[in-house]
Rosetta silent file (secondary structure, phi, psi, omega in degrees, C-alpha in Angstrom):
SEQUENCE: MTTSTGKINLLGLTQPEMEQFFDSIGEKRFRAGQVMKWIH
SCORE:     score description
SCORE:     0.000 S_00000001
   1 L     0.000  114.145 -178.327   64.968    8.359   54.487 S_00000001
   2 E  -110.331  139.463  178.063   67.217    6.093   56.535 S_00000001
   3 L   -92.588  176.664 -179.797   69.028    3.030   55.208 S_00000001
   4 L   -66.031  -17.964  178.286   69.737   -0.186   57.088 S_00000001
   5 L   -87.683   -2.380 -179.269   73.171    1.228   57.981 S_00000001
   6 L    86.707   -0.092  178.822   71.550    4.207   59.731 S_00000001
   7 L   -84.064  150.985  179.613   72.777    6.641   57.098 S_00000001
   8 E  -100.802  127.686  178.092   70.402    9.185   55.588 S_00000001
   9 L   -82.807   99.676 -177.821   70.096    9.301   51.807 S_00000001
  10 H   -64.688  -25.906  179.552   70.082   13.053   51.160 S_00000001
  11 H   -65.887  -24.447 -177.975   69.151   12.495   47.508 S_00000001
  12 H   -90.413    3.236 -177.266   65.780   11.141   48.616 S_00000001
  13 L   -99.423  146.151  170.189   64.834   14.191   50.705 S_00000001
  14 L   -81.890  168.614  179.962   62.797   17.210   49.687 S_00000001
  15 H   -61.065  -44.446  177.359   64.107   20.617   50.707 S_00000001
  16 H   -60.823  -38.045  177.587   61.694   20.902   53.683 S_00000001
  17 H   -65.851  -39.718  179.326   62.718   17.412   54.843 S_00000001
  18 H   -67.456  -38.074  176.393   66.368   18.347   54.479 S_00000001
  19 H   -60.417  -42.692  178.788   65.799   21.570   56.459 S_00000001
  20 H   -64.218  -40.856  178.179   64.254   19.500   59.235 S_00000001
  21 H   -60.525  -49.870 -179.069   67.216   17.095   59.123 S_00000001
  22 H   -62.836  -38.213  176.668   69.781   19.885   59.415 S_00000001
  23 H   -61.430  -40.155 -177.433   67.779   21.466   62.226 S_00000001
  24 H   -68.650  -23.564  179.047   67.746   18.112   64.063 S_00000001
  25 L  -100.672   10.346  174.983   71.555   17.856   63.955 S_00000001
  26 L    86.142   11.802  177.763   72.061   21.411   65.179 S_00000001
  27 L   -95.741  162.032  176.616   72.885   23.021   61.836 S_00000001
  28 L   -70.078  144.685 -177.065   71.258   26.107   60.357 S_00000001
  29 L   -64.135  -27.676 -178.584   68.264   25.398   58.114 S_00000001
  30 L   -65.970  -16.868  177.120   69.798   27.358   55.194 S_00000001
  31 H   -60.076  -29.965  179.299   72.363   24.567   54.843 S_00000001
  32 H   -59.933  -43.770  178.757   69.603   22.541   53.167 S_00000001
  33 H   -63.497  -38.719  178.788   69.479   25.020   50.287 S_00000001
  34 H   -63.762  -46.806 -178.843   73.245   24.895   49.930 S_00000001
  35 H   -65.800  -39.024  178.412   73.303   21.109   49.799 S_00000001
  36 H   -58.957  -40.455  178.511   70.370   21.033   47.360 S_00000001
  37 H   -66.065  -36.355 -178.458   72.362   23.238   44.962 S_00000001
  38 H   -70.017  -37.789 -171.873   75.406   20.970   45.278 S_00000001
  39 H   -99.423   -8.704 -178.848   73.591   17.694   44.609 S_00000001
  40 L  -120.564    0.000    0.000   70.953   18.742   42.054 S_00000001
């Protein structure tokens, strides 16, 4: 989910979507689980 400013709203992503996002920016996929725990 991208806003008009080009920023991604992480709150609007599912865990699989977040894993794909982290993979696309060169981060490890497990970071998605870490972030999910922090924000939910």
